[in-house]
N, C-alpha and C positions, 0 to 999 in steps of 0.2 A: 502494501499501500504504499500511496506518496505519504510523503511527510514537507510540512511548513514551516519556514522559517521565517517572522517576520523580525524586521528592523527599521531603525528609522523613526522610533516614536520619541517624546520629550516634552521638555516643556518650553513654550514660546507663547510671547506678547501677544495681546489681540492685534490683528491684520498682518501678523506676520507668518511665515509659510515653513512646511516640512515636507519632506517626501518620506514616502513609507515605501518598503523595500519588503519583497515575498518570495524568497527561494525554495523553489521544489527540487525532490530529490527524485526524479525520474528524467528516463529518456524519450518519452513520450508525450512531452510536457504539452507540444503543437497541438493535440487533441482535447486537451482541458478547456472545460470554461472555467472563469477565474472571476472572483468576488472580492470584496471588501465588504464587511459588516462592521457595527459597533454598537456598544452597550455602555451606556450611562448607567452610573448609581442607580438604581430604584427603577429602571426602566428595562425595556425587554431589548431584545438585541432587534438591530434594523439594518435593513440593507442600504448601503451606502452607494457601492459602484460596483455594475459587474461590465465583463468583456466576453463575448463567445471565443470559442476556438477561430474564428472567423473574422474575429477583430471587433465586432458589432458592440456598441457599448449604450449603457444605460445609467441615469443616475438618480437619486432621489431628489424631491423638489428643493431641499433644502440646502444641498450642495452645487446646483448645475451653476455653470459659469463660474464657480471657483475650485473645484477638484476636477481632477484629470485621470481618469484610469487610464492604463498603458502596459502592453507586454512585450518582452523581448524574447522570443522562444529562443535565440541560440545560447540564450544565460538560464534559461528555464525559470524567468523569474517574471513578476507582474509588480507593477508600481501603483503608487496613490500619490500625485502630485496636490497638495491641499494649500491654497494661496487664502490669502484674505481671513484669515484663520478667525473664529468667534469663541467666547467663553462656551455656548451651547455644545461647540463639536468637541468638547473636551469628554474623553470617553478612552474605555480598551478596545483597539481597533483588531479584528481578527482577518485574516487572508481565510479562504474558501475556495475547495476546488470541486469540480465532479466532472465526470466524463460520461459518455453514454453507455449504460449498463456497467457503470462500476460504483465503487461505494462514494459517499461524499466524505472531505474531507476537511481538518479546521487547523490552523496554526495555534499556536499557544496564546497570541494576542500579545500587543504592546499597547502601552499607554502613552496617551496623547493627551497633555495639559494645557488650555490655553488660559493662561493668566496673567495679569499686570503685579 
């Protein structure tokens, strides 16, 4: 089963930027659909952005025009570029992967804190 390792989280001031990375341990990364979810304290986990194995993307309304998801198949990595960060973006961000007829896989999560 594929393993996912997130990195890039941290503390940033409102209006700042961060880029999250998720590295997948698989030689068939290109067939995976990938996504980023987040979970804030006391709230349910929610979809932030997704990218299919064909490169089609979709975003939560709350992050449109601020966040960009992308993938680099040669490096088995998916990214989440986050700009114009707001305090309400504070959450643990999780990488997610699935493929046709395969299991769903979650990363361990990385904390993003937006605060002055």
